[in-house]
TIKOL-474851 format. One record per residue (C-alpha): residue number from 1; residue in three letters; x, y, z. Coordinates in Angstrom, 3 decimals, always signed. Example, Ala and Ser with C-alpha at 12.3 -4.5 7.8 and 13.67 -1.06 7.14 Angstrom:
# residues 2
1	ALA	+12.300	-4.500	+7.800
2	SER	+13.670	-1.060	+7.140
# end
This chain:
# residues 545
1	MET	+0.000	+0.000	+0.000
2	SER	+2.756	+2.266	-1.034
3	TRP	+0.713	+5.345	-1.752
4	ILE	-0.482	+5.542	+1.837
5	ASP	+2.677	+4.706	+3.700
6	PRO	+5.420	+4.625	+1.069
7	PRO	+8.574	+2.688	+1.905
8	PRO	+11.969	+4.242	+1.267
9	PRO	+13.105	+4.003	-2.373
10	ARG	+15.090	+0.900	-3.245
11	PRO	+17.246	+0.217	-6.281
12	ALA	+15.271	-2.710	-7.597
13	THR	+12.760	-3.552	-10.245
14	ALA	+9.110	-2.827	-9.620
15	GLY	+8.271	-6.520	-9.352
16	ALA	+11.114	-7.264	-6.954
17	THR	+10.234	-4.271	-4.841
18	ALA	+6.603	-5.343	-4.675
19	ALA	+7.572	-8.842	-3.629
20	ALA	+9.968	-7.570	-0.994
21	GLU	+7.316	-5.323	+0.517
22	GLY	+4.622	-7.962	+0.582
23	ARG	+2.532	-6.164	-2.061
24	SER	+0.914	-7.784	-5.032
25	PRO	+2.739	-7.072	-8.294
26	GLY	-0.064	-4.834	-9.504
27	ASP	+0.298	-2.421	-6.595
28	ARG	+1.754	+0.843	-7.662
29	PRO	+5.335	+1.389	-6.504
30	GLY	+5.442	+4.098	-3.916
31	ASP	+7.235	+7.321	-3.475
32	THR	+7.717	+9.660	-0.582
33	THR	+6.518	+12.712	-2.439
34	ARG	+3.244	+14.491	-2.875
35	ALA	+1.728	+11.524	-4.744
36	GLY	+1.852	+9.404	-1.604
37	GLN	+0.197	+12.159	+0.412
38	GLN	-2.468	+12.587	-2.227
39	GLY	-3.195	+8.854	-2.057
40	TRP	-3.644	+9.043	+1.691
41	THR	-5.828	+12.145	+1.402
42	THR	-8.042	+10.448	-1.171
43	LEU	-8.513	+7.352	+0.942
44	ALA	-9.191	+9.376	+4.078
45	LEU	-11.847	+11.373	+2.231
46	LEU	-13.481	+8.187	+0.948
47	ALA	-13.410	+6.736	+4.465
48	VAL	-15.235	+9.807	+5.736
49	ILE	-17.857	+9.378	+3.005
50	ALA	-18.427	+5.734	+3.946
51	GLY	-18.639	+6.669	+7.617
52	VAL	-21.127	+9.453	+6.987
53	LEU	-23.232	+7.067	+4.899
54	ALA	-23.385	+4.506	+7.720
55	PHE	-24.157	+7.222	+10.258
56	ALA	-26.888	+8.724	+8.082
57	LEU	-28.528	+5.339	+7.518
58	GLY	-28.551	+4.797	+11.264
59	LEU	-30.314	+8.108	+11.743
60	THR	-33.138	+7.106	+9.407
61	HIS	-34.447	+4.609	+11.962
62	LEU	-32.777	+5.913	+15.116
63	LEU	-34.758	+5.007	+18.222
64	PRO	-35.792	+8.338	+19.781
65	GLY	-35.916	+7.248	+23.415
66	VAL	-35.913	+4.473	+25.983
67	ALA	-36.223	+0.842	+24.931
68	TYR	-36.987	-2.616	+26.283
69	TRP	-34.551	-5.442	+26.986
70	ASP	-30.767	-5.004	+27.014
71	THR	-31.079	-1.679	+25.206
72	GLY	-32.883	-0.145	+28.184
73	GLU	-30.147	-1.451	+30.471
74	MET	-27.378	+0.065	+28.333
75	GLN	-29.265	+3.367	+28.174
76	THR	-29.250	+3.359	+31.967
77	VAL	-25.807	+2.077	+32.977
78	GLY	-23.988	+4.383	+30.556
79	PRO	-25.294	+7.725	+31.842
80	VAL	-25.109	+6.672	+35.527
81	PHE	-21.766	+4.836	+35.219
82	GLY	-23.303	+1.627	+36.540
83	THR	-22.482	-1.955	+35.617
84	ALA	-24.185	-4.086	+32.997
85	HIS	-25.002	-7.783	+32.800
86	PRO	-22.099	-10.203	+32.211
87	THR	-19.465	-9.577	+31.213
88	GLY	-20.118	-6.102	+32.569
89	TYR	-19.182	-4.300	+29.312
90	PRO	-17.034	-1.746	+31.165
91	SER	-15.480	-0.342	+27.975
92	TYR	-18.935	+0.376	+26.614
93	VAL	-20.059	+1.856	+29.919
94	VAL	-17.094	+4.251	+29.915
95	VAL	-17.715	+5.271	+26.299
96	GLY	-21.450	+5.527	+26.997
97	TRP	-20.869	+7.778	+29.987
98	LEU	-18.679	+10.085	+27.899
99	ALA	-21.284	+10.094	+25.105
100	SER	-24.076	+10.956	+27.538
101	VAL	-22.052	+13.986	+28.629
102	LEU	-20.841	+15.160	+25.221
103	LEU	-24.138	+14.549	+23.421
104	GLN	-26.312	+15.936	+26.198
105	PRO	-27.299	+19.063	+24.209
106	LEU	-28.893	+16.851	+21.530
107	GLY	-31.561	+15.330	+23.748
108	SER	-32.244	+12.747	+26.405
109	PRO	-29.593	+10.324	+27.699
110	ALA	-31.426	+7.489	+25.952
111	LEU	-31.217	+9.325	+22.639
112	ALA	-27.537	+10.045	+23.254
113	MET	-26.837	+6.336	+23.795
114	ASN	-28.745	+5.455	+20.633
115	LEU	-26.895	+8.127	+18.695
116	LEU	-23.616	+6.713	+19.981
117	SER	-24.306	+3.475	+18.098
118	ALA	-24.815	+5.362	+14.838
119	ILE	-21.489	+7.141	+15.426
120	LEU	-19.685	+3.879	+16.224
121	LEU	-21.013	+2.095	+13.130
122	GLY	-20.020	+5.110	+11.060
123	GLY	-16.543	+4.661	+12.497
124	ALA	-16.614	+0.956	+11.610
125	ALA	-17.493	+1.733	+7.980
126	ALA	-14.773	+4.381	+7.760
127	SER	-12.182	+2.074	+9.345
128	THR	-13.133	-0.720	+6.955
129	THR	-12.458	+1.646	+4.066
130	LEU	-9.015	+2.448	+5.473
131	LEU	-8.278	-1.232	+6.039
132	ALA	-9.384	-2.243	+2.549
133	GLY	-7.330	+0.581	+1.067
134	ARG	-4.318	-0.497	+3.045
135	LEU	-4.698	-4.056	+1.769
136	THR	-5.337	-3.274	-1.889
137	GLY	-4.047	+0.181	-2.790
138	ARG	-7.240	+0.703	-4.804
139	PRO	-9.437	+3.463	-3.350
140	ILE	-12.553	+2.591	-5.342
141	LEU	-12.566	-0.950	-3.994
142	ALA	-11.782	+0.324	-0.514
143	VAL	-14.793	+2.627	-0.406
144	ALA	-16.951	-0.183	-1.821
145	GLY	-16.030	-2.227	+1.249
146	GLY	-16.927	+0.629	+3.559
147	ALA	-20.199	+1.213	+1.744
148	VAL	-21.189	-2.437	+2.144
149	VAL	-20.578	-2.183	+5.891
150	ALA	-22.910	+0.821	+5.895
151	VAL	-25.768	-1.086	+4.223
152	MET	-25.399	-4.506	+5.864
153	PRO	-28.726	-5.263	+7.613
154	GLU	-27.247	-5.970	+11.032
155	THR	-24.965	-2.939	+11.061
156	ARG	-27.915	-0.771	+10.038
157	TYR	-29.952	-2.310	+12.852
158	LEU	-27.192	-1.888	+15.435
159	ALA	-26.806	+1.755	+14.422
160	THR	-30.363	+2.497	+15.583
161	HIS	-30.127	+1.800	+19.315
162	ALA	-27.764	+1.431	+22.262
163	ASP	-25.804	-1.817	+21.975
164	PRO	-22.180	-2.675	+22.893
165	HIS	-21.843	-4.729	+19.704
166	ALA	-21.636	-1.449	+17.786
167	LEU	-18.451	-0.643	+19.695
168	HIS	-17.222	-4.208	+19.180
169	ALA	-17.551	-3.904	+15.397
170	LEU	-15.477	-0.728	+15.389
171	LEU	-12.774	-2.109	+17.681
172	VAL	-12.374	-5.312	+15.658
173	VAL	-11.647	-3.339	+12.497
174	VAL	-9.344	-0.882	+14.269
175	VAL	-7.273	-3.679	+15.850
176	VAL	-6.868	-5.411	+12.494
177	LEU	-6.033	-2.115	+10.759
178	LEU	-3.336	-1.246	+13.299
179	LEU	-1.787	-4.697	+12.960
180	VAL	-1.752	-4.449	+9.166
181	VAL	-0.108	-1.024	+9.351
182	TRP	+2.485	-2.433	+11.742
183	GLY	+3.119	-5.389	+9.429
184	ASP	+3.560	-3.186	+6.359
185	ARG	+5.940	-0.860	+8.149
186	ARG	+7.888	-3.731	+9.700
187	ARG	+8.486	-5.411	+6.333
188	ALA	+9.438	-2.049	+4.799
189	GLY	+11.978	-1.428	+7.546
190	ARG	+10.450	+1.876	+8.549
191	PRO	+11.438	+3.541	+11.859
192	ARG	+9.340	+3.561	+15.039
193	THR	+7.280	+0.667	+13.748
194	ASP	+6.624	-1.064	+17.057
195	ARG	+4.468	+1.768	+18.344
196	TRP	+1.772	+0.541	+15.962
197	LEU	+1.926	-2.902	+17.548
198	VAL	+1.675	-1.398	+21.011
199	ALA	-1.288	+0.697	+19.848
200	ALA	-2.967	-2.457	+18.554
201	ALA	-2.342	-4.121	+21.930
202	ILE	-3.973	-1.230	+23.793
203	VAL	-7.025	-1.189	+21.521
204	TYR	-7.273	-4.962	+21.804
205	GLY	-7.257	-4.695	+25.604
206	PHE	-10.073	-2.150	+25.360
207	ALA	-11.961	-4.539	+23.055
208	LEU	-11.605	-7.318	+25.638
209	GLY	-13.249	-4.987	+28.134
210	ASN	-16.206	-4.527	+25.834
211	GLN	-17.127	-7.919	+24.374
212	ALA	-15.764	-11.376	+25.134
213	LEU	-15.949	-12.156	+21.399
214	ALA	-12.679	-10.223	+21.139
215	LEU	-10.982	-13.278	+22.642
216	PHE	-11.425	-15.018	+19.300
217	LEU	-9.014	-12.562	+17.675
218	ALA	-6.142	-13.763	+19.856
219	PRO	-5.012	-16.861	+17.873
220	GLY	-4.888	-14.921	+14.603
221	ILE	-3.042	-12.016	+16.210
222	ALA	-0.377	-14.344	+17.581
223	LEU	+0.063	-16.085	+14.221
224	TYR	+0.203	-12.782	+12.348
225	VAL	+2.800	-11.247	+14.649
226	LEU	+5.025	-14.340	+14.476
227	ALA	+4.693	-14.619	+10.698
228	THR	+5.434	-10.922	+10.194
229	ASP	+8.347	-10.684	+12.596
230	PRO	+9.646	-14.151	+13.592
231	ARG	+12.571	-12.519	+15.360
232	ILE	+10.223	-10.916	+17.854
233	VAL	+10.784	-14.019	+19.988
234	LEU	+14.323	-12.677	+20.477
235	ARG	+12.914	-9.410	+21.836
236	PRO	+11.347	-10.398	+25.165
237	ARG	+11.000	-6.772	+26.241
238	MET	+8.780	-6.091	+23.245
239	ILE	+6.689	-9.197	+23.902
240	LEU	+6.309	-8.296	+27.555
241	GLY	+5.514	-4.707	+26.634
242	CYS	+2.666	-5.750	+24.346
243	ALA	+1.385	-8.271	+26.871
244	ALA	+1.464	-5.568	+29.536
245	ALA	-0.415	-3.203	+27.209
246	VAL	-3.170	-5.757	+26.654
247	ALA	-3.395	-6.900	+30.266
248	GLY	-3.019	-3.415	+31.704
249	THR	-5.700	-1.905	+29.496
250	THR	-8.103	-4.771	+30.139
251	ALA	-7.508	-4.641	+33.886
252	ALA	-7.872	-0.865	+33.989
253	VAL	-11.160	-1.053	+32.140
254	TYR	-12.544	-3.806	+34.350
255	LEU	-11.745	-1.755	+37.433
256	GLN	-14.828	+0.200	+36.397
257	LEU	-16.975	-2.537	+37.976
258	PRO	-15.719	-2.280	+41.573
259	LEU	-15.288	+1.471	+41.106
260	ALA	-18.988	+1.800	+40.283
261	VAL	-19.773	-0.099	+43.479
262	LEU	-17.400	+2.091	+45.489
263	LEU	-19.013	+5.224	+44.072
264	GLY	-22.453	+3.914	+45.006
265	ARG	-23.834	+4.024	+41.480
266	PRO	-27.581	+3.268	+41.400
267	LEU	-27.606	+0.292	+39.009
268	ILE	-25.165	-2.540	+39.709
269	TYR	-25.541	-5.987	+38.167
270	GLY	-24.594	-8.818	+40.492
271	ALA	-22.052	-8.077	+43.200
272	PRO	-18.831	-7.026	+41.426
273	GLY	-17.623	-5.342	+44.604
274	THR	-16.598	-8.754	+45.947
275	TRP	-14.014	-11.007	+44.333
276	ASP	-16.484	-13.866	+43.804
277	GLY	-19.094	-11.474	+42.463
278	PHE	-16.546	-9.814	+40.199
279	LEU	-15.535	-13.151	+38.681
280	TYR	-19.192	-14.151	+38.346
281	VAL	-19.883	-11.106	+36.183
282	VAL	-16.635	-10.952	+34.228
283	LEU	-16.572	-14.665	+33.384
284	GLY	-20.284	-14.750	+32.545
285	GLU	-20.891	-17.724	+34.797
286	GLN	-24.664	-17.409	+34.571
287	PHE	-24.470	-18.281	+30.868
288	ARG	-22.628	-21.546	+31.341
289	GLY	-24.522	-24.314	+29.653
290	SER	-25.680	-22.077	+26.805
291	LEU	-22.942	-23.322	+24.483
292	GLY	-23.763	-26.393	+22.412
293	ASN	-21.453	-28.932	+20.829
294	PRO	-20.478	-27.847	+17.294
295	LEU	-19.604	-31.453	+16.394
296	ALA	-22.946	-32.823	+17.489
297	ASN	-24.477	-31.850	+14.161
298	PRO	-21.736	-30.530	+11.862
299	SER	-24.018	-29.979	+8.886
300	THR	-26.327	-27.792	+10.952
301	THR	-23.368	-25.811	+12.278
302	LEU	-21.939	-25.257	+8.786
303	HIS	-25.356	-24.264	+7.471
304	ALA	-25.753	-21.701	+10.245
305	MET	-22.292	-20.298	+9.520
306	ALA	-23.025	-19.962	+5.801
307	ASN	-26.381	-18.335	+6.462
308	ALA	-24.747	-15.880	+8.852
309	VAL	-22.376	-14.493	+6.230
310	SER	-24.907	-14.548	+3.400
311	GLY	-27.442	-12.842	+5.640
312	GLU	-25.148	-9.833	+5.876
313	LEU	-23.493	-9.797	+2.441
314	GLY	-26.164	-11.379	+0.256
315	ALA	-25.001	-12.859	-3.059
316	VAL	-21.548	-11.350	-2.518
317	ALA	-21.038	-14.031	+0.125
318	LEU	-20.790	-16.628	-2.661
319	ALA	-17.263	-15.355	-3.219
320	THR	-16.204	-16.107	+0.374
321	ILE	-14.305	-19.347	-0.240
322	PRO	-12.594	-18.231	-3.489
323	ALA	-11.714	-14.918	-1.833
324	ALA	-10.266	-16.711	+1.194
325	LEU	-8.084	-18.783	-1.134
326	VAL	-6.878	-15.650	-2.925
327	VAL	-6.039	-14.022	+0.411
328	ALA	-4.225	-17.167	+1.567
329	PHE	-2.128	-17.066	-1.619
330	ARG	-1.620	-13.319	-2.059
331	LYS	-1.634	-12.109	+1.544
332	PRO	-0.942	-15.162	+3.695
333	ARG	-0.166	-13.104	+6.785
334	TYR	-3.542	-11.404	+6.586
335	ALA	-5.142	-14.816	+6.188
336	LEU	-3.405	-15.953	+9.373
337	LEU	-4.734	-12.879	+11.143
338	THR	-8.361	-13.070	+10.083
339	VAL	-9.322	-16.626	+9.107
340	PRO	-9.078	-18.047	+12.662
341	ALA	-11.150	-15.179	+14.071
342	VAL	-13.854	-15.613	+11.442
343	ALA	-13.996	-19.382	+11.807
344	ILE	-13.997	-19.462	+15.614
345	THR	-16.585	-16.692	+15.951
346	LEU	-18.923	-18.276	+13.414
347	VAL	-18.708	-21.689	+15.082
348	PHE	-19.286	-20.155	+18.514
349	ALA	-22.274	-18.124	+17.369
350	ALA	-23.775	-21.115	+15.549
351	VAL	-23.987	-23.155	+18.767
352	TYR	-24.579	-20.408	+21.355
353	GLU	-28.173	-20.167	+22.486
354	ASN	-28.485	-17.274	+24.911
355	ALA	-28.474	-14.043	+22.935
356	GLU	-29.675	-12.214	+19.860
357	ILE	-27.064	-14.009	+17.798
358	ALA	-27.292	-11.948	+14.602
359	ARG	-25.146	-9.270	+16.266
360	TYR	-22.306	-11.753	+16.702
361	TYR	-21.929	-12.126	+12.938
362	VAL	-21.062	-8.495	+12.217
363	GLY	-17.324	-8.817	+12.930
364	PRO	-16.853	-11.970	+10.822
365	ALA	-18.926	-10.492	+7.985
366	ILE	-16.728	-7.378	+7.849
367	LEU	-13.544	-9.445	+7.778
368	VAL	-14.961	-11.701	+5.039
369	LEU	-15.827	-8.542	+3.122
370	THR	-12.173	-7.465	+3.245
371	TRP	-11.222	-10.836	+1.715
372	ILE	-13.615	-10.206	-1.151
373	VAL	-12.180	-6.731	-1.709
374	VAL	-8.647	-8.161	-1.750
375	ALA	-9.730	-10.790	-4.306
376	ALA	-11.317	-8.084	-6.457
377	ALA	-8.093	-6.078	-6.315
378	TRP	-6.172	-9.163	-7.422
379	VAL	-8.424	-9.494	-10.470
380	ALA	-7.831	-5.813	-11.268
381	ASP	-4.087	-6.349	-10.851
382	LEU	-4.215	-9.265	-13.295
383	ALA	-6.033	-7.147	-15.861
384	GLU	-3.526	-4.317	-15.451
385	SER	-0.585	-6.696	-15.769
386	ALA	-2.070	-8.352	-18.868
387	VAL	-2.455	-5.024	-20.638
388	ARG	+1.010	-3.901	-19.555
389	ARG	+2.550	-7.019	-21.090
390	ALA	+0.976	-6.252	-24.461
391	ARG	+3.332	-4.634	-26.937
392	ALA	+3.092	-0.966	-27.793
393	VAL	+0.890	-0.240	-24.783
394	ASP	+1.989	+2.487	-22.412
395	ARG	+1.689	+2.276	-18.654
396	SER	-1.133	+4.805	-18.447
397	LEU	-3.375	+2.570	-20.542
398	ALA	-2.537	-0.417	-18.352
399	ALA	-3.412	+1.583	-15.254
400	ALA	-6.672	+2.657	-16.897
401	ALA	-7.536	-0.990	-17.567
402	GLY	-6.895	-1.869	-13.926
403	ALA	-8.972	+1.079	-12.795
404	ALA	-11.841	+0.078	-15.091
405	VAL	-11.881	-3.432	-13.666
406	SER	-11.726	-2.011	-10.144
407	VAL	-14.735	+0.198	-10.804
408	THR	-16.682	-2.686	-12.324
409	LEU	-15.973	-4.988	-9.405
410	ALA	-16.633	-2.239	-6.859
411	VAL	-20.056	-1.650	-8.387
412	ALA	-20.757	-5.384	-8.287
413	ILE	-19.692	-5.650	-4.631
414	VAL	-21.945	-2.770	-3.607
415	ALA	-24.852	-3.487	-5.944
416	PHE	-25.932	-6.776	-4.377
417	PRO	-26.189	-5.510	-0.784
418	VAL	-27.843	-2.291	-1.940
419	ALA	-30.394	-4.244	-3.977
420	ARG	-31.294	-6.185	-0.821
421	ILE	-32.132	-3.083	+1.210
422	PRO	-35.921	-3.355	+0.649
423	ASP	-35.822	-7.030	+1.641
424	THR	-33.806	-6.365	+4.790
425	GLU	-35.732	-3.277	+5.836
426	GLY	-37.819	-5.405	+8.190
427	ARG	-34.751	-6.253	+10.230
428	VAL	-33.878	-2.580	+10.626
429	ARG	-37.449	-1.573	+11.439
430	TYR	-37.538	-4.209	+14.166
431	VAL	-36.070	-1.508	+16.377
432	GLU	-39.575	-0.043	+16.573
433	VAL	-40.571	-3.070	+18.660
434	LEU	-37.983	-1.994	+21.240
435	ASP	-39.554	+1.446	+21.724
436	ALA	-40.698	+1.553	+25.368
437	ARG	-41.600	+5.220	+25.731
438	SER	-45.362	+4.710	+25.850
439	TYR	-44.947	+1.755	+28.220
440	VAL	-42.955	+3.809	+30.711
441	ASP	-45.388	+6.736	+30.514
442	GLU	-48.423	+4.510	+30.999
443	ALA	-46.774	+2.535	+33.788
444	PHE	-45.852	+5.645	+35.718
445	ARG	-49.423	+6.906	+35.413
446	ALA	-50.900	+3.578	+36.496
447	PHE	-48.642	+2.652	+39.421
448	ALA	-49.869	+3.851	+42.797
449	GLN	-47.639	+5.863	+45.115
450	ASP	-44.821	+3.875	+46.773
451	ALA	-45.604	+0.782	+44.728
452	THR	-43.414	-2.301	+44.418
453	VAL	-43.187	-3.590	+40.845
454	VAL	-42.116	-7.239	+40.559
455	SER	-40.932	-7.373	+36.967
456	TRP	-38.726	-9.381	+34.646
457	TRP	-35.777	-8.247	+32.559
458	SER	-37.316	-6.872	+29.377
459	TYR	-39.830	-4.728	+31.261
460	SER	-37.536	-3.859	+34.159
461	THR	-34.845	-2.077	+32.154
462	PRO	-37.008	+0.795	+30.811
463	LEU	-38.450	+1.296	+34.304
464	TRP	-34.904	+1.552	+35.641
465	TYR	-34.171	+4.197	+33.049
466	GLY	-37.287	+6.181	+33.973
467	THR	-36.709	+6.024	+37.719
468	ILE	-32.902	+6.262	+37.836
469	VAL	-31.827	+8.347	+34.834
470	GLU	-34.878	+10.552	+34.345
471	GLY	-35.650	+10.714	+38.067
472	ARG	-39.358	+10.083	+37.515
473	ARG	-41.312	+8.220	+40.169
474	PRO	-38.480	+7.754	+42.689
475	ASP	-41.099	+6.301	+45.033
476	LEU	-41.291	+3.094	+42.973
477	ARG	-39.290	+0.002	+43.810
478	VAL	-38.585	-2.177	+40.785
479	VAL	-37.730	-5.743	+41.795
480	ASP	-36.285	-7.667	+38.885
481	ASP	-35.414	-11.373	+38.815
482	ARG	-31.801	-10.233	+39.187
483	THR	-32.733	-8.137	+42.227
484	ARG	-34.359	-11.143	+43.857
485	LEU	-31.210	-13.200	+43.330
486	ASP	-28.717	-10.541	+44.454
487	GLU	-30.693	-9.541	+47.546
488	GLY	-31.880	-13.041	+48.458
489	LEU	-35.545	-12.071	+48.279
490	GLY	-36.795	-15.497	+47.282
491	SER	-39.491	-16.196	+44.717
492	VAL	-41.873	-13.741	+43.096
493	ALA	-44.539	-14.882	+45.528
494	ASP	-42.170	-14.256	+48.461
495	VAL	-41.567	-10.682	+47.299
496	ILE	-45.295	-10.075	+46.933
497	ARG	-46.064	-11.425	+50.432
498	ALA	-43.324	-9.291	+51.976
499	ALA	-44.467	-6.058	+50.286
500	LEU	-48.250	-6.464	+50.152
501	PRO	-49.020	-5.486	+53.768
502	THR	-47.418	-2.039	+53.384
503	ARG	-47.145	-1.212	+49.667
504	PRO	-49.209	-1.534	+46.492
505	VAL	-47.801	-4.400	+44.442
506	TYR	-47.779	-4.874	+40.669
507	VAL	-46.460	-7.854	+38.745
508	ILE	-45.089	-8.069	+35.208
509	GLN	-44.281	-11.702	+34.515
510	GLY	-44.553	-14.349	+31.813
511	ALA	-47.727	-16.306	+31.261
512	VAL	-46.521	-19.392	+33.150
513	GLU	-45.549	-17.390	+36.248
514	ILE	-48.829	-15.454	+36.153
515	ARG	-50.838	-18.700	+36.164
516	LYS	-48.887	-19.871	+39.204
517	LEU	-49.462	-16.557	+40.986
518	GLN	-53.193	-16.663	+40.271
519	GLU	-53.399	-19.812	+42.347
520	GLY	-52.396	-17.883	+45.453
521	PHE	-53.241	-14.237	+44.750
522	VAL	-56.076	-12.181	+43.367
523	LEU	-54.672	-10.352	+40.342
524	GLU	-56.355	-7.455	+38.580
525	PRO	-55.203	-6.469	+35.054
526	VAL	-54.195	-2.834	+34.803
527	PHE	-52.876	-2.331	+31.264
528	ALA	-51.264	-4.376	+28.499
529	PRO	-48.020	-3.061	+27.019
530	ALA	-46.456	-4.889	+24.073
531	ASP	-46.999	-8.639	+24.485
532	THR	-47.668	-8.836	+28.228
533	VAL	-50.149	-7.704	+30.873
534	VAL	-49.445	-5.643	+33.981
535	TYR	-51.407	-6.843	+37.008
536	ARG	-52.069	-5.334	+40.396
537	VAL	-52.043	-7.752	+43.304
538	VAL	-55.331	-7.161	+45.107
539	SER	-54.880	-9.659	+47.906
540	GLU	-53.568	-13.070	+48.829
541	LYS	-56.163	-15.788	+48.562
542	GLY	-57.200	-17.161	+51.909
543	ALA	-55.599	-14.275	+53.805
544	ALA	-57.544	-12.683	+56.641
545	PRO	-59.347	-9.490	+55.512
# end
């Protein structure tokens, strides 16, 4: 990628220089003059365009306020600097807190957290453009990659509401980009190269503090570093420095959990102020048993993996295997970096059964997309080389032929995902189901003074936002299933019996739990938000009047 970060001139043929620098023969030989700066400026401008496109698409369906489920939790813990469900997501909480402060003039804290996702996905699209440009040296193909990230159904959906997977997508691309820059500079013998590796280590540590899926990058990172600089094993200080950067950043981020407890923040998941509680949250112990055996039904696992990539890239995904082979042949170090991460993440997501799994496929889909862009650049390089070898053809015509092929392939890469936008609109519009503004308003009107609300997760989180962040109805006590566990309150029925003599009690539970409660309590329906019913507990059956 000489025109972005040109190596020092060498007295060698163009082909030998390309081979020595790890570039494909069709890459343009670099210089350290204005041309190189112009190449970087062009790519940076295209990256901004791709980022703005992703951001703008997120705004088209941006959730305007508080939401149900995990979104409501993230809209709460960010602004109040609390702690989220396992693994705590401290990196996201820190970023969310900063966003709630910086974006405060634009509206409510919930809107700020939603807007943060649109910003993060815009950053992911821009970073993908930079990464693709770094890998190919062809700006038109690079911006095609960024544009596809902008229109992928799951990235468009994530850009509409608060979700730590938006930050994960950005950090994955940034880590890979920093490693590729380090690798290019290391092979070119440029000075102060290792600072890029240290930067990648710091960002990777921050990624580990956001989403445990970042663990799946580790094998590829190790292989890439060893393949790029085998002699790094003779530099223990550098190895220890990078390890310290990763561990130190991760540890510093995870200190947010006990710090939130120490500061007395109003929403704390579990008990991260104790060592056992800290490990319970960080290691996600409550989700043990959710992971299936990928070898139990290999065909089903492979089918799920294929559907995951095609669901994001559409027909372009048909090029995944050929593109992976091209990358393995043309850029074997990049293959070592990304193939393990893609494979491990896809297998994990295919057999994990305790989340909205579609979000887990965003990182692998972006990395697969970079393979396809690299393969397209290889085809353009072949066309350029073929024309250059023809007699009586000058170099400008050969470059024009390569550019024409690049444009054609870029259009093809973008056209398929863009054509699918009407078909995938339903996925993006699903965010409307998360809108909990009317539920919170109606609940706060319906609940009597000093009421206890015995709720479950999806309906608890927007009530937390309303009571904690907005400060509405501070008289209410929301008792979630998690609250019952952390405070040892017993069953739903136990909570009702303890509160009923002194406080009005409302229950928001699933149909099975409601039927059980109706055996022992008189329940009166109050209102019906979304797909449930809110009941008031009138009395316990058989209790003395």
